[in-house]
C-alpha positions, 0 to 999 in steps of 0.5 A: 487522529490526534487534535493538534490543539488540545491533544485529544484522540477523538475527532471526526471527519467532517469533509472528504476530497481527493486531492491529486494523489492524496485525499484531504479530510476536514476533521473536527475535535470531539473534546467539547472544550476544544472543537477545533478544526484541523485538515489532514492529508493522506497518501498512499506510500509504496512500500517494496517487497522483500523475500526471506531466504532460507539462510535468512538473508532478505532480497528485493522481490523481482518479478523477472526472476519469478518468471524465469524460475518458473519458465525453467521449472516448466520447460518441458511441459506443455503450457499455453503460450503466455500462461507463465507471464500471466502468472507473474503480471500485477493484479488489477 
């Protein structure tokens, strides 16, 4: 993390706390001439998943489309009830 006072790349985390949907970190610059303290907030940024098709197009991932395709492929096969839905379920 870059120090906002001197621009040094070296800093250490002094304190870390969970705040709402982010993490608040108190940092201290390791540059002997500066030794400044500053706060950073880190948030998780949700990123959409995209698929790259054979022809190069990009398409946003669709759970419903995945389940429909697997259901169609397994139409005449003996599968336990709910097995396909569990396949497309988000992992814990």
